C-alpha positions in Angstrom: 101.0 64.5 -37.4 103.3 62.0 -36.3 102.4 60.3 -33.1 104.3 57.7 -31.5 102.5 54.2 -29.7 103.3 51.9 -27.3 102.0 48.5 -29.8 104.1 45.8 -27.7 101.3 42.5 -28.1 98.9 45.0 -29.7 96.8 42.9 -32.4 97.4 44.6 -35.5 96.0 44.1 -39.4 98.2 45.0 -42.3 96.3 45.3 -45.8 98.4 45.6 -49.0 100.6 42.9 -51.2 103.4 41.0 -50.1 105.8 44.1 -51.7 103.9 47.4 -51.4 104.2 46.3 -47.5 107.1 44.9 -46.7 108.5 47.1 -44.5 105.5 48.1 -43.1 105.7 44.7 -41.7 109.3 44.6 -40.6 108.4 48.2 -38.8 105.5 47.2 -37.1 107.0 43.5 -35.5 109.8 45.6 -35.0 108.4 47.3 -32.6 106.3 44.7 -31.0 102.8 44.3 -32.6 101.4 40.8 -33.0 101.1 41.5 -37.2 98.8 39.5 -39.4 98.6 40.6 -43.0 96.0 40.3 -45.7 98.3 40.6 -50.1 94.6 41.5 -51.4 90.8 42.2 -50.8 90.0 39.5 -51.9 90.9 37.3 -48.5 89.5 40.4 -46.3 86.5 39.7 -44.7 84.3 41.9 -42.3 84.8 39.1 -39.6 88.8 39.6 -38.9 88.8 43.0 -37.3 86.3 41.4 -34.3 90.5 39.7 -33.8 92.9 42.8 -33.6 93.0 46.9 -32.7 95.0 48.6 -35.5 94.0 48.2 -38.8 97.0 49.5 -41.2 95.9 50.1 -44.9 99.1 49.9 -47.5 97.9 52.3 -50.9 99.2 49.6 -53.1 96.7 51.1 -56.5 94.1 48.6 -56.3 90.4 50.1 -55.7 89.4 46.4 -53.7 90.5 48.3 -50.2 88.2 51.1 -50.6 85.4 49.3 -48.7 87.8 48.6 -45.5 87.7 52.4 -44.2 84.0 51.5 -43.4 84.1 48.3 -41.6 87.7 50.1 -39.9 85.1 52.3 -38.8 82.2 50.0 -37.8 84.3 48.0 -35.9 85.1 50.4 -33.6 89.0 50.2 -35.1 91.1 52.4 -35.6 93.2 52.5 -39.3 96.6 54.4 -40.0 96.7 54.8 -44.5 100.4 54.4 -45.2 102.4 54.4 -48.9 103.2 51.6 -50.5 107.0 50.4 -49.9 109.2 52.4 -53.0 110.8 49.8 -54.9 114.2 48.8 -54.3 117.7 48.3 -56.1 119.6 52.1 -55.3 121.6 53.4 -52.7 121.2 56.0 -51.2 124.8 57.6 -49.5 123.8 60.0 -45.9 126.0 62.2 -44.1 124.8 61.5 -40.4 125.8 65.4 -39.6 128.3 64.9 -36.0 125.3 62.5 -34.0 122.7 63.6 -32.7 119.3 62.5 -34.6 117.5 65.7 -34.8 120.1 67.0 -36.4 119.9 65.1 -40.0 118.4 66.8 -42.9 114.4 65.4 -43.4 115.5 63.9 -46.1 118.4 61.5 -44.3 115.3 60.4 -41.8 113.5 59.8 -44.8 115.7 57.6 -46.4 116.7 55.7 -43.3 113.0 54.8 -42.7 112.7 53.7 -45.4 115.7 51.7 -45.8 115.9 47.7 -46.2 119.9 47.7 -45.3 121.3 50.3 -43.4 125.8 49.5 -43.7 127.4 52.4 -41.2 129.7 53.2 -39.1 130.3 54.4 -35.9 130.4 58.0 -36.6 126.8 59.1 -36.4 123.5 58.3 -34.6 124.2 54.7 -34.8 122.6 54.1 -32.0 119.3 54.9 -32.8 119.6 53.5 -35.5 116.8 50.7 -34.5 114.8 53.6 -34.3 114.9 55.5 -36.7 115.9 52.4 -39.9 112.7 50.0 -37.7 113.0 46.6 -39.3 116.0 47.0 -41.4 118.9 45.0 -41.4 122.0 47.0 -39.8 125.2 46.3 -40.0 128.1 47.7 -38.5 131.4 48.2 -40.9 133.1 50.9 -39.0 136.0 52.1 -39.0 139.0 53.6 -36.3 142.4 54.9 -36.7 144.3 51.8 -38.2 141.9 49.2 -37.5 139.1 48.9 -40.6 136.6 46.0 -39.6 135.4 46.1 -43.2 138.3 46.8 -46.1 136.8 50.4 -48.4 136.5 47.7 -51.6 134.2 45.2 -49.5 131.9 47.6 -48.2 131.5 48.7 -51.9 131.1 45.1 -52.9 128.6 45.0 -49.9 126.5 47.3 -51.2 126.0 46.7 -54.3 125.6 43.2 -53.8 122.9 43.4 -51.3 121.6 46.5 -53.9 121.9 44.0 -56.9 119.1 41.6 -54.6 116.3 44.5 -54.9 117.1 46.6 -51.7 116.3 49.8 -51.2 120.2 50.2 -49.4 121.7 53.0 -47.1 125.0 53.3 -46.9 124.6 56.4 -43.5 128.5 58.2 -42.3 129.1 60.5 -39.9 129.6 63.8 -41.1 129.1 64.5 -44.7 129.4 61.5 -47.1 132.1 64.1 -49.4 134.2 65.3 -46.9 136.6 62.3 -46.3 133.8 59.8 -46.0 135.1 58.4 -49.3 131.7 59.3 -50.3 133.4 59.7 -54.4 134.6 56.0 -54.3 131.1 54.6 -53.0 129.3 56.4 -55.7 131.6 55.3 -58.4 131.1 51.4 -57.4 127.0 52.2 -57.6 126.9 53.6 -61.0 130.2 51.0 -62.8 128.2 48.2 -60.9 124.8 50.0 -63.2 123.3 50.9 -59.4 121.3 54.0 -58.8 123.4 56.0 -56.4 122.3 59.0 -54.5 123.7 60.6 -52.1 121.9 63.2 -49.2 124.6 65.6 -47.8 124.9 65.5 -43.4 126.2 68.8 -41.7 130.0 68.1 -41.6 131.7 67.7 -38.3 134.4 70.5 -39.6 132.5 73.5 -39.0 129.4 72.2 -36.9 132.0 70.6 -34.5 133.6 73.9 -33.6 130.3 75.7 -33.8 129.8 73.2 -30.7 132.0 74.4 -28.9 131.1 78.4 -29.3 134.1 78.3 -32.3 133.4 80.0 -36.1 135.4 78.4 -38.1 135.5 82.1 -40.0 134.7 85.2 -38.0 134.1 89.0 -39.3 137.8 90.9 -39.0 139.2 87.4 -37.5 139.8 85.0 -40.5 138.0 85.2 -43.5 138.8 81.8 -44.2 139.9 77.4 -43.3 141.5 74.7 -44.5 140.2 71.5 -43.5 142.2 68.8 -43.7 142.0 64.9 -42.7 144.5 64.3 -39.7 144.6 60.6 -40.6 148.3 60.1 -41.4 151.1 62.8 -41.4 150.9 65.5 -44.3 153.4 65.8 -47.1 156.0 69.1 -47.3 155.4 67.9 -51.0 151.3 68.4 -50.8 149.8 71.1 -52.2 148.0 70.9 -48.6 151.7 71.3 -47.2 152.0 72.1 -44.2 154.3 75.2 -45.1 151.0 76.1 -47.1 148.8 75.9 -44.1 150.4 77.6 -42.2 151.2 80.4 -45.1 147.5 80.8 -45.3 146.3 83.6 -42.6 142.7 81.4 -42.3 141.8 79.1 -39.3 143.1 75.2 -39.7 140.5 73.0 -39.5 141.6 68.9 -38.3 139.4 66.5 -38.6 140.4 63.0 -36.3 143.9 64.9 -36.1 145.3 63.1 -32.1 147.3 60.8 -33.5 149.0 62.7 -35.6 149.3 66.0 -34.2 153.6 66.0 -33.1 154.1 66.0 -36.7 151.5 68.5 -37.3 152.6 70.8 -34.7 156.0 70.9 -36.2 155.4 71.7 -38.7 153.3 74.6 -38.7 155.8 76.0 -35.7 159.1 75.4 -38.4 156.3 76.6 -41.3 156.8 80.3 -38.8 153.0 80.2 -37.5 153.7 81.8 -33.7 154.1 79.2 -30.8 151.4 81.6 -29.6 148.2 80.9 -32.6 145.4 80.1 -30.1 144.3 76.0 -30.2 141.5 74.2 -29.1 140.7 70.3 -29.6 136.8 69.1 -28.9 136.6 65.8 -28.7 132.9 63.9 -28.5 130.9 67.1 -30.3 127.2 67.2 -29.4 127.8 64.0 -26.7 126.5 63.6 -23.4 131.2 63.3 -22.8 132.0 66.7 -25.0 135.2 67.9 -24.4 136.9 71.6 -24.9 140.5 71.9 -24.1 141.9 75.5 -25.4 145.7 75.6 -25.8 148.5 77.9 -28.2 149.9 75.3 -30.1 153.5 76.1 -29.5 152.0 73.6 -26.3 149.8 72.4 -27.6 151.1 68.7 -28.2 151.9 68.5 -24.4 148.0 69.9 -23.6 145.9 67.5 -25.0 148.2 64.4 -24.5 145.3 62.6 -23.0 143.1 63.7 -25.5 141.6 61.3 -28.1 139.7 60.9 -31.2 136.8 61.5 -32.0 138.6 64.9 -31.9 138.2 68.3 -34.3 141.3 70.3 -33.7 140.9 74.2 -34.7 143.8 76.6 -35.4 143.2 80.2 -35.5 142.8 83.1 -33.6 139.5 82.1 -34.1 139.9 79.4 -31.3 140.3 82.4 -29.3 136.4 83.3 -29.2 134.9 80.4 -27.9 137.1 80.0 -24.3 137.8 83.5 -23.9 133.2 84.8 -24.4 131.0 84.5 -21.7 128.4 85.2 -23.9 129.5 82.2 -26.1 130.1 79.7 -22.5 126.3 80.5 -21.9 125.5 79.7 -24.9 127.8 76.8 -24.5 125.5 75.9 -20.9 122.8 76.3 -22.5 122.4 74.1 -25.3 123.4 71.4 -23.8 120.8 72.0 -21.4 118.3 71.0 -24.7 120.5 68.3 -26.2 120.4 66.4 -22.3 117.9 67.5 -20.6 
């Protein structure tokens, strides 16, 4: 059972050792409570309960706290039990999904709730971090196309240094950490430094953002495969995932953050034999209030999307026409939008 309570200026007593209760203390202070702490049973006197309205008992394993429950009942004080904070000195890479917090996994939310420090990007549920990671230190290392506020090597150094200080570190990334998120590099940096690291996958925008526009990346009798490419830099014809290879593959092409290199992409695909009439779509700011889909054809794509901007997902292939032409899909999108933003 999860409850939401207004704790502004409410006197709250938190019991348990300082190490075990540290995250609980931060959380309640972040909620505006007037927090008092007692770190061992020998310091507890029942008269203290006359001055508080809530007691939060953090289970630190000390049996001396056993009389606390009876004392709270006697004084009509609400007793809340919590588990002790997990040991620190580790890093968790968390996939934040396409944006809304309710599209994150329960494991991702649990990792944020236990975090001491969160290094986050501009994508994902950054606006809600003060609620998802209450009391944690929040460090913005966000990147925009062509501009890295904090270089990748510095992000890795900060993560490792914070973990070495005994913190539980969360590296929050939009989408999935291992889909063009440089998560592999960050895992390698932690391993090299001897820091335990785990990965919590997220819903990749390569699949979820087209879905938000009613576009399936695969569809029976239409497309049996899809290829995901990064649009940060123009594709080279010498690469394995070359423009010629994409044109010949016959499936759906999904491009992440590809607005800046769109003219190169379109010219290369047309030059490689992909028909100018191939359906295409650009979905901007997926799952936000400002989500916008531009439907067009490959030959007109550059002109039709001249006002589009990142973050955006590009879809090229026959499936791009499904979302635009289906009345059922349009109705589903309207209902989904109403649910997300009542």
